[in-house]
NUBA-224880 format. One line per field, with one value per residue: x, y, z of N, C-alpha, C, O in turn; residue in one letter; residue number from 1. Coordinates in steps of 0.1 Angstrom, whole numbers. Example, Ala and Ser with C-alpha at 12.3 -4.5 7.8 and 13.67 -1.06 7.14 Angstrom:
NUBA-224880
npx: 132, 128
npy: -57, -22
npz: 78, 71
capx: 123, 137
capy: -45, -11
capz: 78, 71
cpx: 132, 129
cpy: -33, 0
cpz: 78, 79
opx: 142, 134
opy: -33, 11
opz: 85, 80
drenti: A, S
kolfi: 1, 2
END
This chain:
NUBA-224880
npx: 107, 138, 142, 159, 159, 168, 173, 179, 179, 182, 165, 162, 148, 115, 101, 90, 101, 114, 92, 78, 96, 96, 68, 65, 83, 71, 47, 56, 68, 45, 34, 49, 76, 111, 127, 151, 163, 185, 200, 212, 224, 203, 175, 148, 136, 109, 99, 103, 87, 62, 54, 55, 81, 114, 143, 165, 160, 169, 197, 224, 240, 260, 270, 249, 249, 238, 226, 217, 192, 169, 152, 150, 164, 184, 194, 220, 245, 277, 304, 336, 335, 306, 302, 315, 300, 275, 283, 289, 264, 249, 263, 259, 232, 222, 202, 172, 161, 169, 158, 159, 158, 155, 177, 197, 209, 237, 241, 238, 222, 231, 255, 248, 236, 257, 272, 257, 248, 224, 189, 174, 151, 140, 128, 118, 117, 120, 109, 121, 134, 160, 189, 220, 236, 227, 231, 259, 265, 256, 272, 296, 291, 279, 268, 254, 226, 218, 218, 194, 165, 138, 117, 101, 81, 69, 52, 40, 56, 79, 86, 91, 115, 132, 134, 145, 171, 182, 171, 154, 121, 99, 72, 44, 34, 16, 22, 12, -16, -28, -61, -77, -65, -74, -102, -133, -156, -190, -202, -220, -229, -229, -202, -174, -168, -173, -188, -181, -160, -127, -93, -65, -31, -4, 29, 63, 64, 80, 93, 92, 82, 62, 39, 27, 26, 9, -15, -19, -22, -45, -64, -80, -98, -112, -123, -140, -163, -166, -166, -162, -141, -116, -81, -54, -20, 3, 35, 70, 90, 101, 93, 63, 36, 4, -25, -54, -45, -36, -7, 6, 30, 58, 58, 72, 99, 90, 62, 57, 61, 51, 19, 13, -5, -23, -13, -27, -38, -53, -84, -103, -92, -110, -130, -111, -78, -43, -17, 17, 41, 51, 32, 21, 23, 17, 14, 13, -10, -5, 4, 28, 38, 46, 73, 88, 113, 110
npy: 542, 540, 539, 528, 532, 518, 526, 513, 527, 558, 589, 606, 599, 588, 558, 526, 513, 534, 551, 534, 533, 560, 563, 544, 554, 579, 570, 556, 577, 592, 575, 580, 572, 576, 583, 576, 579, 564, 568, 565, 595, 625, 637, 658, 686, 692, 667, 650, 662, 655, 631, 638, 641, 655, 673, 666, 641, 625, 610, 611, 586, 591, 598, 587, 560, 551, 520, 489, 471, 447, 447, 474, 508, 514, 536, 535, 529, 516, 502, 513, 541, 546, 526, 536, 558, 546, 532, 553, 564, 544, 542, 567, 568, 549, 528, 511, 492, 481, 486, 471, 474, 454, 435, 417, 424, 439, 466, 496, 485, 459, 464, 477, 456, 439, 455, 463, 458, 455, 445, 432, 439, 429, 438, 423, 431, 426, 408, 395, 366, 358, 372, 383, 399, 395, 368, 368, 384, 368, 346, 357, 366, 344, 339, 361, 364, 352, 372, 385, 391, 392, 387, 402, 402, 418, 406, 374, 365, 379, 368, 342, 346, 356, 334, 316, 326, 332, 315, 323, 327, 347, 368, 376, 407, 431, 461, 491, 513, 544, 547, 569, 590, 589, 595, 580, 589, 588, 574, 591, 583, 557, 553, 562, 596, 603, 597, 575, 545, 545, 536, 540, 539, 539, 543, 532, 525, 512, 491, 457, 443, 460, 456, 468, 458, 436, 449, 463, 441, 431, 449, 448, 428, 439, 462, 450, 446, 471, 495, 523, 527, 545, 550, 560, 568, 575, 582, 577, 569, 554, 572, 563, 550, 539, 525, 541, 547, 571, 590, 607, 614, 615, 622, 649, 647, 658, 659, 632, 620, 613, 627, 642, 657, 645, 651, 681, 679, 657, 639, 629, 598, 569, 538, 515, 511, 508, 507, 515, 502, 524, 541, 532, 542, 558, 566, 541, 517, 500, 478, 475, 450, 448, 455, 450, 429, 393
npz: -246, -263, -297, -325, -359, -389, -422, -454, -478, -496, -488, -509, -531, -537, -522, -512, -489, -476, -470, -454, -432, -423, -417, -396, -378, -372, -360, -338, -324, -318, -299, -277, -277, -280, -310, -336, -368, -392, -423, -457, -474, -473, -455, -460, -441, -445, -455, -433, -415, -424, -412, -386, -376, -368, -379, -361, -354, -374, -389, -411, -430, -448, -482, -508, -532, -564, -573, -590, -577, -564, -586, -592, -591, -565, -540, -521, -494, -484, -466, -451, -443, -440, -421, -399, -393, -387, -364, -346, -344, -332, -308, -296, -296, -277, -277, -269, -285, -318, -351, -381, -417, -445, -437, -445, -468, -485, -471, -450, -431, -427, -417, -393, -381, -376, -359, -336, -302, -291, -286, -316, -341, -373, -405, -434, -468, -496, -524, -544, -558, -565, -557, -562, -546, -520, -516, -517, -494, -473, -475, -468, -442, -425, -400, -392, -391, -368, -349, -351, -333, -336, -364, -392, -421, -450, -467, -479, -499, -495, -470, -478, -493, -474, -456, -474, -478, -453, -434, -414, -400, -407, -392, -409, -417, -432, -451, -435, -434, -424, -420, -414, -426, -451, -459, -469, -494, -499, -528, -554, -578, -602, -607, -589, -585, -612, -645, -657, -657, -642, -643, -624, -626, -605, -602, -609, -641, -658, -645, -643, -620, -610, -624, -646, -673, -669, -664, -689, -706, -698, -704, -729, -723, -701, -713, -730, -715, -703, -722, -722, -705, -688, -686, -667, -662, -637, -630, -632, -661, -693, -723, -739, -759, -755, -766, -757, -732, -709, -702, -675, -665, -641, -606, -587, -563, -540, -543, -546, -522, -487, -479, -500, -528, -557, -591, -605, -630, -632, -629, -599, -587, -595, -591, -595, -586, -590, -570, -563, -538, -526, -517, -494, -464, -441, -407, -387, -378, -355, -328, -301, -305, -331, -333, -310, -296, -291
capx: 118, 146, 142, 167, 154, 178, 167, 190, 178, 182, 152, 162, 138, 104, 102, 81, 108, 116, 79, 76, 104, 90, 55, 67, 90, 61, 38, 63, 69, 31, 31, 57, 89, 122, 130, 161, 164, 197, 198, 221, 219, 197, 160, 144, 128, 95, 96, 102, 75, 49, 51, 57, 95, 121, 157, 173, 156, 175, 212, 229, 251, 269, 266, 243, 253, 228, 229, 206, 189, 155, 144, 149, 176, 184, 205, 225, 259, 283, 319, 342, 329, 292, 303, 319, 288, 266, 288, 287, 249, 246, 269, 253, 217, 219, 189, 166, 159, 173, 149, 165, 149, 163, 189, 207, 215, 249, 238, 241, 215, 239, 266, 242, 233, 270, 279, 249, 247, 211, 179, 172, 140, 143, 117, 122, 108, 122, 103, 129, 139, 174, 197, 234, 242, 223, 239, 273, 265, 253, 284, 307, 287, 269, 262, 248, 212, 215, 217, 180, 157, 124, 117, 88, 81, 58, 43, 43, 67, 91, 89, 98, 128, 140, 136, 154, 185, 187, 166, 144, 106, 92, 58, 39, 26, 16, 24, 1, -22, -37, -72, -83, -59, -80, -116, -141, -168, -200, -204, -233, -233, -224, -187, -170, -162, -175, -199, -175, -149, -114, -83, -53, -19, 5, 41, 73, 58, 91, 98, 83, 75, 51, 27, 20, 23, -2, -26, -22, -26, -59, -73, -90, -109, -120, -130, -151, -174, -167, -159, -159, -131, -105, -69, -44, -8, 11, 47, 82, 93, 104, 81, 56, 23, -4, -38, -64, -39, -31, 4, 7, 44, 62, 57, 84, 101, 82, 48, 55, 63, 39, 11, 12, -17, -21, -12, -40, -44, -61, -96, -101, -92, -123, -130, -100, -65, -32, -7, 30, 43, 56, 20, 17, 34, 15, 8, 11, -19, -1, 8, 43, 42, 52, 87, 95, 118, 104
capy: 534, 546, 530, 532, 527, 518, 525, 511, 535, 572, 595, 616, 595, 581, 544, 519, 511, 547, 555, 525, 537, 573, 561, 537, 563, 589, 564, 553, 590, 595, 566, 585, 567, 584, 577, 581, 572, 566, 563, 572, 608, 634, 638, 672, 690, 690, 653, 644, 668, 648, 621, 643, 640, 667, 670, 660, 626, 618, 610, 607, 576, 595, 599, 575, 556, 544, 506, 481, 461, 443, 451, 488, 515, 517, 545, 529, 530, 505, 504, 518, 553, 544, 518, 545, 566, 537, 529, 565, 566, 534, 545, 579, 566, 541, 524, 499, 482, 486, 480, 471, 471, 446, 433, 408, 429, 447, 481, 500, 476, 448, 470, 479, 442, 435, 464, 466, 448, 456, 436, 436, 435, 431, 437, 419, 437, 422, 395, 390, 353, 356, 384, 380, 407, 389, 355, 371, 389, 357, 337, 364, 367, 334, 339, 374, 363, 348, 384, 390, 386, 391, 390, 405, 403, 426, 398, 360, 363, 384, 358, 330, 350, 357, 321, 309, 331, 333, 305, 329, 325, 360, 370, 384, 419, 439, 476, 497, 526, 550, 549, 582, 600, 587, 593, 576, 597, 580, 576, 596, 577, 543, 553, 573, 608, 605, 590, 563, 539, 549, 529, 548, 531, 548, 536, 532, 515, 504, 480, 446, 439, 469, 450, 476, 450, 428, 458, 465, 429, 428, 460, 444, 420, 448, 471, 443, 448, 485, 502, 537, 528, 555, 545, 570, 563, 585, 576, 579, 558, 558, 576, 553, 552, 527, 529, 542, 550, 585, 591, 620, 617, 612, 633, 654, 640, 664, 655, 618, 615, 614, 639, 650, 656, 641, 662, 688, 677, 645, 639, 621, 584, 562, 526, 506, 518, 500, 516, 509, 501, 537, 548, 526, 549, 568, 563, 527, 514, 487, 478, 473, 436, 449, 458, 446, 415, 383
capz: -251, -274, -308, -336, -372, -399, -435, -463, -490, -494, -489, -520, -540, -530, -522, -502, -476, -470, -465, -442, -420, -419, -410, -384, -369, -367, -351, -325, -317, -313, -287, -266, -277, -286, -323, -344, -381, -399, -437, -466, -480, -465, -455, -459, -430, -449, -456, -419, -408, -428, -402, -372, -371, -369, -384, -351, -353, -386, -391, -424, -430, -458, -496, -514, -545, -571, -577, -594, -566, -562, -597, -593, -588, -551, -536, -508, -492, -476, -465, -439, -439, -435, -409, -388, -390, -380, -351, -338, -342, -322, -295, -291, -294, -265, -280, -263, -296, -331, -361, -394, -428, -454, -429, -450, -480, -482, -469, -437, -422, -424, -408, -380, -375, -371, -349, -325, -291, -286, -293, -330, -349, -387, -414, -448, -478, -509, -528, -555, -553, -568, -555, -560, -535, -507, -515, -513, -480, -464, -475, -460, -428, -424, -387, -388, -389, -354, -341, -352, -322, -341, -378, -398, -435, -454, -476, -478, -508, -488, -460, -484, -497, -461, -452, -483, -477, -440, -425, -404, -403, -402, -391, -421, -414, -444, -450, -428, -439, -414, -428, -411, -435, -465, -457, -481, -497, -505, -543, -557, -590, -603, -606, -579, -591, -626, -651, -664, -649, -644, -636, -622, -622, -598, -599, -620, -649, -666, -637, -644, -608, -607, -630, -657, -684, -666, -666, -703, -712, -693, -708, -739, -716, -693, -722, -736, -707, -700, -734, -719, -695, -689, -679, -664, -655, -630, -626, -641, -670, -706, -731, -746, -763, -754, -770, -746, -719, -708, -693, -670, -661, -628, -596, -581, -551, -529, -544, -545, -508, -479, -477, -513, -536, -571, -601, -607, -643, -632, -621, -588, -590, -592, -584, -595, -585, -588, -564, -559, -524, -520, -512, -481, -456, -431, -394, -387, -368, -350, -314, -298, -310, -344, -333, -298, -297, -283
cpx: 126, 147, 150, 162, 165, 172, 179, 191, 177, 168, 152, 152, 127, 106, 94, 88, 110, 103, 75, 83, 99, 77, 57, 73, 80, 52, 44, 65, 56, 28, 40, 71, 99, 127, 142, 162, 178, 195, 209, 215, 212, 181, 156, 136, 113, 90, 94, 90, 62, 45, 54, 71, 102, 136, 166, 171, 161, 190, 215, 240, 261, 262, 260, 248, 242, 233, 216, 204, 174, 147, 142, 163, 176, 196, 209, 239, 264, 298, 324, 336, 315, 293, 306, 307, 277, 270, 286, 273, 245, 251, 262, 238, 213, 205, 185, 164, 163, 164, 155, 155, 158, 177, 200, 213, 228, 247, 241, 233, 223, 251, 260, 240, 246, 275, 270, 250, 234, 201, 176, 159, 143, 130, 123, 112, 109, 115, 110, 136, 154, 182, 211, 240, 239, 230, 253, 274, 264, 265, 295, 304, 276, 262, 255, 233, 209, 214, 202, 172, 143, 124, 103, 91, 68, 48, 48, 55, 80, 95, 96, 112, 137, 143, 147, 169, 190, 182, 156, 130, 99, 77, 54, 30, 27, 19, 11, -3, -31, -50, -79, -77, -66, -95, -124, -153, -178, -202, -219, -238, -227, -209, -183, -163, -165, -186, -194, -164, -136, -104, -71, -42, -9, 18, 51, 70, 68, 95, 88, 75, 64, 38, 20, 17, 11, -15, -29, -27, -41, -69, -84, -101, -118, -128, -141, -164, -177, -160, -156, -148, -120, -93, -59, -32, -1, 23, 58, 84, 97, 91, 76, 42, 15, -18, -48, -59, -33, -19, 6, 21, 46, 59, 71, 86, 92, 68, 46, 56, 51, 32, 8, -2, -13, -20, -26, -46, -53, -75, -94, -101, -105, -120, -117, -87, -54, -21, 6, 32, 47, 44, 16, 27, 29, 9, 5, 2, -16, 4, 23, 47, 48, 67, 95, 100, 111, 114
cpy: 542, 536, 536, 525, 528, 516, 523, 521, 550, 578, 605, 612, 587, 566, 538, 517, 524, 552, 547, 529, 550, 571, 554, 546, 574, 583, 561, 566, 594, 587, 570, 579, 577, 576, 584, 573, 575, 560, 570, 586, 616, 633, 652, 674, 688, 676, 647, 649, 661, 638, 625, 643, 653, 663, 663, 645, 618, 620, 604, 597, 579, 595, 586, 572, 548, 530, 499, 471, 459, 448, 466, 494, 519, 526, 542, 533, 519, 507, 509, 531, 552, 535, 526, 554, 558, 534, 541, 567, 556, 537, 557, 577, 558, 535, 512, 488, 489, 478, 482, 468, 466, 443, 425, 412, 438, 462, 484, 492, 464, 452, 472, 466, 437, 442, 465, 454, 448, 447, 441, 430, 438, 429, 434, 424, 430, 408, 389, 377, 351, 370, 381, 387, 400, 375, 358, 376, 377, 347, 344, 364, 357, 334, 352, 373, 359, 360, 389, 383, 384, 395, 392, 405, 410, 418, 384, 358, 368, 374, 346, 334, 350, 343, 314, 313, 331, 323, 310, 326, 337, 359, 379, 395, 429, 454, 482, 510, 531, 555, 563, 593, 599, 584, 589, 585, 588, 584, 581, 590, 563, 543, 565, 584, 611, 596, 577, 557, 544, 540, 538, 539, 541, 540, 538, 521, 507, 492, 469, 442, 448, 464, 458, 467, 440, 436, 459, 453, 426, 438, 456, 436, 429, 457, 463, 444, 463, 493, 516, 538, 538, 549, 557, 564, 575, 578, 579, 566, 563, 563, 565, 557, 539, 531, 529, 544, 564, 585, 605, 624, 614, 624, 637, 647, 645, 659, 640, 612, 618, 627, 647, 648, 651, 653, 668, 685, 664, 647, 629, 606, 577, 547, 518, 514, 508, 509, 509, 510, 515, 545, 543, 531, 554, 562, 549, 522, 500, 489, 475, 459, 437, 450, 454, 432, 406, 374
cpz: -261, -285, -320, -349, -382, -413, -445, -475, -487, -496, -500, -530, -533, -531, -510, -489, -469, -463, -453, -430, -415, -411, -397, -373, -363, -358, -338, -317, -311, -300, -276, -266, -284, -299, -329, -356, -387, -413, -446, -471, -469, -465, -452, -446, -433, -450, -442, -412, -412, -419, -388, -367, -374, -373, -374, -349, -366, -386, -404, -423, -442, -472, -501, -528, -552, -576, -581, -583, -566, -573, -599, -591, -573, -548, -522, -506, -483, -476, -452, -434, -433, -422, -397, -383, -383, -366, -341, -335, -331, -308, -288, -288, -282, -266, -272, -273, -309, -342, -374, -405, -439, -448, -435, -464, -476, -482, -455, -427, -418, -415, -394, -373, -369, -359, -336, -315, -285, -293, -307, -335, -364, -395, -428, -458, -491, -512, -540, -551, -556, -568, -552, -548, -521, -506, -511, -498, -470, -464, -467, -446, -425, -410, -383, -385, -375, -345, -342, -342, -327, -355, -383, -413, -440, -463, -474, -487, -502, -477, -466, -488, -484, -456, -461, -481, -463, -430, -415, -409, -398, -400, -402, -416, -425, -441, -444, -435, -428, -421, -425, -420, -449, -463, -470, -482, -504, -520, -545, -571, -591, -602, -598, -586, -605, -632, -658, -655, -652, -636, -636, -618, -617, -595, -611, -630, -658, -658, -638, -632, -604, -613, -641, -669, -682, -668, -681, -710, -709, -699, -719, -733, -708, -702, -729, -728, -704, -711, -731, -708, -698, -681, -679, -657, -650, -625, -636, -649, -684, -714, -739, -749, -763, -757, -759, -733, -719, -697, -688, -665, -646, -619, -592, -568, -540, -530, -543, -531, -500, -479, -489, -519, -550, -580, -604, -620, -643, -625, -610, -592, -586, -590, -584, -596, -582, -582, -560, -544, -518, -514, -498, -471, -443, -418, -393, -375, -362, -335, -313, -304, -324, -344, -321, -300, -288, -277
opx: 120, 153, 148, 162, 170, 166, 188, 201, 172, 160, 142, 147, 130, 111, 92, 82, 108, 103, 69, 77, 98, 75, 50, 69, 80, 48, 38, 63, 55, 21, 40, 79, 95, 130, 143, 162, 183, 189, 214, 203, 216, 176, 161, 129, 105, 79, 85, 83, 52, 33, 55, 74, 97, 140, 174, 179, 157, 195, 210, 249, 269, 251, 266, 250, 238, 243, 206, 213, 166, 136, 134, 173, 168, 207, 202, 245, 256, 304, 316, 333, 313, 285, 301, 305, 271, 262, 282, 269, 237, 244, 259, 232, 203, 197, 193, 165, 161, 164, 157, 146, 168, 187, 211, 220, 228, 250, 247, 237, 223, 255, 267, 241, 246, 282, 276, 252, 232, 204, 175, 157, 149, 122, 131, 100, 98, 116, 104, 145, 161, 181, 214, 248, 247, 234, 258, 283, 270, 267, 303, 313, 265, 250, 249, 229, 198, 209, 199, 171, 136, 130, 93, 102, 58, 37, 59, 64, 90, 107, 105, 121, 148, 154, 155, 178, 202, 187, 151, 127, 93, 71, 60, 19, 38, 17, 0, 5, -39, -50, -85, -83, -63, -99, -121, -160, -174, -204, -228, -249, -221, -203, -188, -153, -159, -192, -201, -158, -133, -106, -66, -43, -5, 18, 47, 73, 64, 101, 76, 64, 56, 27, 9, 6, 4, -25, -41, -35, -48, -81, -95, -113, -130, -140, -151, -175, -188, -148, -147, -147, -115, -95, -55, -34, 2, 23, 55, 81, 96, 80, 83, 36, 19, -23, -49, -66, -26, -21, 7, 24, 36, 58, 81, 77, 87, 61, 35, 52, 42, 39, 2, -9, -2, -24, -36, -58, -59, -76, -85, -110, -111, -109, -113, -84, -55, -17, 5, 24, 45, 46, 8, 38, 38, 0, -6, 6, -24, 7, 30, 59, 55, 74, 107, 93, 106, 111
opy: 551, 525, 547, 513, 539, 505, 531, 522, 554, 572, 613, 621, 581, 561, 544, 519, 524, 557, 552, 530, 552, 577, 558, 546, 577, 589, 563, 566, 599, 592, 564, 581, 585, 564, 596, 560, 586, 549, 580, 587, 616, 628, 658, 665, 683, 672, 639, 642, 662, 635, 617, 644, 661, 652, 655, 638, 607, 631, 594, 599, 571, 592, 575, 582, 538, 530, 502, 463, 469, 453, 470, 487, 528, 524, 545, 540, 513, 513, 510, 532, 557, 538, 525, 556, 563, 535, 539, 570, 559, 536, 557, 583, 560, 537, 504, 476, 501, 466, 493, 460, 472, 448, 425, 404, 443, 469, 476, 491, 460, 445, 468, 464, 430, 437, 468, 443, 443, 441, 454, 418, 448, 420, 441, 422, 429, 399, 380, 378, 343, 378, 376, 381, 400, 372, 351, 371, 377, 339, 337, 362, 361, 329, 353, 380, 362, 359, 398, 371, 375, 405, 385, 409, 408, 423, 381, 349, 361, 373, 341, 325, 346, 341, 306, 305, 329, 321, 302, 323, 337, 351, 390, 392, 435, 458, 479, 517, 524, 565, 568, 603, 608, 573, 595, 587, 581, 595, 575, 593, 559, 533, 576, 582, 620, 588, 570, 565, 547, 537, 543, 532, 551, 532, 544, 510, 497, 483, 470, 438, 444, 468, 455, 469, 437, 431, 458, 454, 420, 436, 459, 438, 427, 460, 470, 444, 467, 498, 521, 549, 539, 545, 563, 556, 585, 570, 582, 555, 575, 557, 558, 566, 529, 541, 520, 544, 567, 582, 614, 635, 611, 636, 630, 641, 638, 656, 636, 601, 624, 638, 657, 639, 653, 664, 661, 688, 661, 656, 621, 602, 580, 543, 514, 522, 500, 519, 498, 517, 516, 554, 549, 526, 555, 554, 544, 523, 491, 500, 472, 457, 427, 446, 453, 423, 410, 365
opz: -268, -283, -324, -349, -384, -415, -445, -481, -476, -503, -502, -538, -523, -541, -500, -478, -457, -452, -443, -419, -402, -401, -387, -362, -351, -348, -328, -305, -299, -292, -265, -257, -292, -298, -329, -355, -387, -415, -441, -471, -457, -475, -442, -441, -425, -446, -440, -405, -404, -417, -379, -355, -382, -372, -377, -343, -368, -384, -408, -415, -445, -473, -499, -535, -546, -583, -576, -580, -567, -571, -606, -590, -570, -553, -512, -514, -476, -485, -442, -422, -422, -413, -386, -372, -373, -357, -330, -323, -323, -298, -276, -279, -276, -257, -268, -270, -311, -342, -379, -403, -443, -452, -430, -470, -465, -491, -448, -415, -406, -406, -384, -361, -359, -350, -325, -318, -274, -303, -309, -334, -367, -393, -433, -456, -498, -504, -547, -542, -548, -577, -541, -541, -512, -495, -503, -491, -460, -455, -460, -437, -422, -409, -372, -376, -370, -334, -334, -341, -322, -359, -379, -418, -434, -466, -469, -485, -503, -474, -460, -486, -485, -452, -456, -481, -461, -419, -407, -421, -387, -407, -404, -410, -428, -430, -449, -441, -423, -428, -434, -422, -457, -466, -481, -472, -514, -523, -540, -575, -581, -596, -599, -593, -611, -624, -665, -647, -664, -625, -646, -608, -624, -586, -621, -628, -664, -664, -633, -632, -595, -609, -644, -675, -691, -674, -685, -720, -717, -698, -718, -737, -708, -699, -734, -734, -703, -709, -738, -702, -710, -670, -689, -648, -657, -616, -648, -645, -686, -711, -746, -743, -769, -751, -751, -723, -728, -686, -696, -660, -639, -623, -594, -563, -531, -520, -539, -529, -505, -479, -488, -516, -555, -576, -605, -622, -654, -617, -610, -600, -575, -587, -573, -604, -573, -589, -555, -537, -506, -507, -492, -469, -434, -419, -397, -364, -364, -331, -323, -306, -328, -353, -322, -305, -277, -269
drenti: M, R, V, G, L, V, C, P, Y, S, F, A, R, P, G, G, V, Q, N, H, V, L, G, L, G, G, W, L, K, E, Q, G, H, D, V, S, I, I, A, P, G, Q, A, S, R, S, L, L, A, E, T, G, L, V, P, S, E, F, V, S, A, G, R, A, V, P, V, T, F, N, G, S, V, A, R, I, N, F, G, V, G, P, A, L, K, V, K, K, W, L, D, Q, G, N, F, D, V, V, H, L, H, E, P, I, A, P, T, I, C, L, L, A, L, Y, L, T, D, R, P, V, T, A, T, F, H, T, A, T, P, E, L, T, A, I, R, F, A, N, R, V, L, P, R, M, V, S, R, I, D, A, A, I, A, V, S, S, E, A, A, D, V, A, H, H, Y, S, G, V, N, P, V, V, I, G, N, G, I, H, L, A, D, Y, P, L, V, R, A, T, S, R, W, R, G, G, E, H, P, L, I, T, F, L, G, R, Y, D, E, P, R, K, G, F, E, V, L, T, A, A, L, P, L, V, R, A, T, Y, P, D, L, E, V, V, V, I, G, S, G, T, A, R, S, V, E, G, V, R, F, L, G, G, W, T, T, R, N, A, M, P, G, S, A, A, P, T, S, T, S, P, P, R, P, A, V, R, V, S, A, S, C, C, W, R, R, W, P, V, G, P, R, W, W, L, P, T
kolfi: 1, 2, 3, 4, 5, 6, 7, 8, 9, 10, 11, 12, 13, 14, 15, 16, 17, 18, 19, 20, 21, 22, 23, 24, 25, 26, 27, 28, 29, 30, 31, 32, 33, 34, 35, 36, 37, 38, 39, 40, 41, 42, 43, 44, 45, 46, 47, 48, 49, 50, 51, 52, 53, 54, 55, 56, 57, 58, 59, 60, 61, 62, 63, 64, 65, 66, 67, 68, 69, 70, 71, 72, 73, 74, 75, 76, 77, 78, 79, 80, 81, 82, 83, 84, 85, 86, 87, 88, 89, 90, 91, 92, 93, 94, 95, 96, 97, 98, 99, 100, 101, 102, 103, 104, 105, 106, 107, 108, 109, 110, 111, 112, 113, 114, 115, 116, 117, 118, 119, 120, 121, 122, 123, 124, 125, 126, 127, 128, 129, 130, 131, 132, 133, 134, 135, 136, 137, 138, 139, 140, 141, 142, 143, 144, 145, 146, 147, 148, 149, 150, 151, 152, 153, 154, 155, 156, 157, 158, 159, 160, 161, 162, 163, 164, 165, 166, 167, 168, 169, 170, 171, 172, 173, 174, 175, 176, 177, 178, 179, 180, 181, 182, 183, 184, 185, 186, 187, 188, 189, 190, 191, 192, 193, 194, 195, 196, 197, 198, 199, 200, 201, 202, 203, 204, 205, 206, 207, 208, 209, 210, 211, 212, 213, 214, 215, 216, 217, 218, 219, 220, 221, 222, 223, 224, 225, 226, 227, 228, 229, 230, 231, 232, 233, 234, 235, 236, 237, 238, 239, 240, 241, 242, 243, 244, 245, 246, 247, 248, 249, 250, 251, 252, 253, 254, 255, 256, 257, 258, 259, 260, 261, 262, 263, 264, 265, 266, 267, 268, 269, 270, 271, 272, 273, 274, 275, 276, 277, 278, 279, 280, 281, 282, 283, 284, 285, 286, 287, 288, 289, 290, 291, 292, 293, 294
END
């Protein structure tokens, strides 16, 4: 089958939705399907190669513009220029199915939903209950949701938001991880990789939805039981100092995206790890029911 994947966010910065699209595209290609991805901005050859894709399987929808969306800064585009690029991609792709991500936000996904005449699968990611942009988009195009043939949500919270704004009832299918890419090594001591417990927080810690403040609030309680606890934070954010927490800074785009290794200054993460959605990316161990319309 020919499958068109529409990602609303630029691949210039790491993100959970981008990684979801790359992983799904790579898995579909492994199963013998023809895949094409369209997104704002550009995707590097090395980034695509991490999931077995090549540059000819990616199409740019034009320059991305940073906007505040879903509790973060999203690099998206929308308007006449991107619409023309999406229309050309759809016409040339001759897809059997089009898979949209965040289909009811004012991005190229909404444009593709309006322009396509092919079966549509939509994956809802956002769990933010109040988004002005989505309310506006649905007032302007109230019948757009009827074009969606099959709906997926990555969490029950995302399913609730999707139902609230669009009336759909998505099937909840969480982000996939190809477990063979992350082999477990049997611990030789009480704590994996060391003689004391370590918590590694991986994500943009300034964003409330990532839960860093929840972690720091819980540390006194955890340290009451494990006084030798070590806490390491890897991710971008404003400079700050938290007692007993070591900040290692953010990864580069190359290192933060699929297939990368952690910064060499850290020891291997041990038992407890809090990871942002951007790490759930690789080789989706799912069958066709994940994306075929019903």
